[in-house]
VMD Tcl script that draws the C-alpha trace (Angstrom):
set ca {
  {110.31 119.03 66.38}
  {113.12 121.45 65.53}
  {110.96 122.90 62.77}
  {109.02 124.80 65.47}
  {110.42 127.88 67.20}
  {111.71 127.41 70.74}
  {108.55 128.86 72.36}
  {106.29 126.30 70.66}
  {108.73 123.45 71.36}
  {108.76 124.43 75.02}
  {104.94 124.51 75.17}
  {104.76 121.06 73.56}
  {107.31 119.75 76.09}
  {105.29 121.17 79.01}
  {102.02 119.71 77.73}
  {103.58 116.23 77.32}
  {104.22 116.27 81.09}
  {100.47 115.91 81.61}
  {99.29 112.30 82.14}
  {98.09 110.52 79.02}
  {99.31 113.23 76.65}
  {101.74 112.07 73.98}
  {103.81 114.27 71.70}
  {101.26 114.35 68.84}
  {98.39 115.37 71.14}
  {100.66 117.93 72.83}
  {101.60 119.34 69.43}
  {97.93 119.62 68.44}
  {97.05 121.34 71.74}
  {100.01 123.72 71.49}
  {99.00 124.76 67.98}
  {95.41 125.23 69.15}
  {96.63 127.47 71.99}
  {98.74 129.42 69.50}
  {95.63 130.10 67.37}
  {93.51 131.16 70.36}
  {92.61 134.81 70.78}
  {95.12 136.35 73.23}
  {92.40 136.87 75.87}
  {91.46 133.16 75.85}
  {95.10 132.10 76.16}
  {95.55 134.51 79.08}
  {92.46 133.08 80.79}
  {93.80 129.54 80.36}
  {97.19 130.53 81.79}
  {95.54 132.41 84.68}
  {93.28 129.46 85.52}
  {96.37 127.23 85.85}
  {98.02 129.79 88.14}
  {94.80 130.19 90.15}
  {94.34 126.46 90.71}
  {97.90 126.21 92.04}
  {97.60 129.34 94.21}
  {94.07 128.90 95.60}
  {93.34 125.19 95.86}
  {94.03 123.71 99.27}
  {92.95 120.80 101.43}
  {89.71 121.24 103.39}
  {90.59 121.38 107.09}
  {87.72 119.03 107.93}
  {87.52 116.35 105.21}
  {90.69 117.03 103.16}
  {88.84 117.54 99.85}
  {90.05 120.12 97.37}
  {88.75 123.56 98.28}
  {89.27 127.25 97.60}
  {88.40 127.99 101.25}
  {89.50 126.62 104.62}
  {86.38 124.41 104.71}
  {84.97 122.96 101.47}
  {81.45 123.59 100.17}
  {80.29 120.04 101.03}
  {81.33 120.37 104.69}
  {79.64 123.80 104.82}
  {76.40 122.56 103.22}
  {73.72 122.49 105.95}
  {71.54 120.15 103.87}
  {74.12 117.32 103.99}
  {73.61 114.44 106.44}
  {76.41 115.14 108.94}
  {75.75 111.83 110.72}
  {76.89 109.78 107.70}
  {80.59 109.80 106.78}
  {82.01 108.25 103.61}
  {85.70 107.32 103.75}
  {87.56 107.45 100.43}
  {91.20 107.30 99.37}
  {91.64 110.49 97.33}
  {89.71 113.68 96.43}
  {89.01 112.24 92.95}
  {87.22 109.29 94.63}
  {84.99 111.74 96.49}
  {84.17 113.44 93.19}
  {83.22 110.04 91.69}
  {80.85 109.32 94.60}
  {79.36 112.82 94.31}
  {78.75 112.38 90.58}
  {76.71 109.24 91.35}
  {74.27 111.37 93.36}
  {73.70 108.40 95.70}
  {75.36 109.80 98.84}
  {74.19 112.86 100.76}
  {76.48 112.68 103.77}
  {79.96 114.11 104.33}
  {83.41 112.72 103.55}
  {86.79 111.86 104.97}
  {89.69 111.56 102.53}
  {92.51 109.33 103.75}
  {95.11 110.52 101.26}
  {96.11 106.96 100.38}
  {95.79 103.36 101.53}
  {97.70 101.04 103.82}
  {100.52 99.35 101.92}
  {103.11 97.65 104.16}
  {105.05 96.55 101.07}
  {105.57 100.24 100.24}
  {106.16 101.27 103.85}
  {102.75 102.99 104.23}
  {101.21 102.35 107.63}
  {98.34 103.90 109.65}
  {100.48 106.90 110.64}
  {101.20 107.75 106.99}
  {97.58 108.42 105.99}
  {94.77 110.31 107.76}
  {93.48 107.42 109.89}
  {94.09 109.13 113.26}
  {92.16 112.15 111.98}
  {89.30 109.84 110.96}
  {89.14 108.28 114.43}
  {89.16 111.75 116.00}
  {86.20 112.76 113.83}
  {84.31 109.59 114.72}
  {84.80 110.30 118.43}
  {84.03 114.03 118.27}
  {81.23 114.26 115.71}
  {77.71 112.88 116.14}
  {78.15 110.18 113.50}
  {75.76 107.26 113.06}
  {77.44 105.52 110.13}
  {80.86 105.27 108.52}
  {80.71 104.09 104.90}
  {84.06 102.67 103.78}
  {84.51 103.30 100.05}
  {88.12 102.33 99.39}
  {89.16 100.50 96.22}
  {88.64 96.75 95.88}
  {92.33 96.09 95.17}
  {94.54 94.42 97.81}
  {95.56 97.70 99.50}
  {92.02 99.09 99.46}
  {90.62 95.89 100.97}
  {93.36 95.81 103.62}
  {92.59 99.43 104.53}
  {88.85 98.71 104.71}
  {89.42 95.69 106.96}
  {91.75 97.66 109.23}
  {89.27 100.52 109.57}
  {86.33 98.19 110.22}
  {88.30 96.33 112.88}
  {89.39 99.54 114.64}
  {85.90 101.06 114.52}
  {83.98 98.01 115.74}
  {84.57 98.92 119.40}
  {82.76 102.23 118.90}
  {78.96 102.62 118.99}
  {78.69 103.34 115.27}
  {77.44 101.47 112.20}
  {80.30 100.59 109.82}
  {79.42 99.63 106.25}
  {81.37 98.84 103.08}
  {80.25 99.78 99.57}
  {79.11 96.78 97.54}
  {81.24 95.53 94.69}
  {80.71 93.01 91.94}
  {79.42 92.71 88.40}
  {79.22 96.12 86.66}
  {75.93 97.30 85.14}
  {75.68 95.98 81.60}
  {78.44 93.47 82.30}
  {78.40 90.07 80.63}
  {79.12 87.31 83.18}
  {81.40 85.36 80.85}
  {83.77 88.36 80.71}
  {83.81 89.13 84.45}
  {86.96 88.06 86.29}
  {86.67 85.33 88.95}
  {87.49 87.57 91.93}
  {84.80 90.09 90.97}
  {82.24 87.33 90.38}
  {83.12 85.72 93.72}
  {82.61 89.06 95.49}
  {79.29 89.60 93.69}
  {78.04 86.20 94.87}
  {79.25 86.78 98.44}
  {77.50 90.16 98.68}
  {74.27 89.11 96.94}
  {71.00 90.50 98.33}
  {67.31 89.63 98.31}
  {65.08 91.42 95.76}
}
mol new
graphics top color blue
foreach p $ca { graphics top sphere $p radius 0.5 }
foreach p [lrange $ca 0 end-1] q [lrange $ca 1 end] { graphics top cylinder $p $q radius 0.2 }
display resetview
């Protein structure tokens, strides 16, 4: 890489710090940036600065936002009586992209993981319970991952919420659309059979 001047080498090094970007991809991106019109390169640099300066956690649901309260929490057309609990902001984005949920969200900021020293006080569980008590909620939809930590978190939340007069549901999991049964792992197939429904 010494055949590039220091400025290009530095840009390549910075780009390789991004997840999933190896040195060859970083080199290609750096050279593309070098060929960009100066205005486009400035806009790219400014957008990176802006996202770091402006993006914050929504004070209500903890999603990414440019304001104190995110656009979903502010949206009067959303069903404020239905709350979907997810692990991270990216999980909320995935649910939103599906178009299947029109309620509001609560982002935990992680999952319970006793092996890693993460308990209920280390994620936003107390804040969730406060919202359930203070807001006129009818249903809490638990949409944590189906791995061990996600399942443990879902079970903990369901157990803690069962004493409250609120419907608690869990997103279904099982065989993916277009999936071939012979290639589906046994745990996923077991879950699909356990959560089967009538047509």
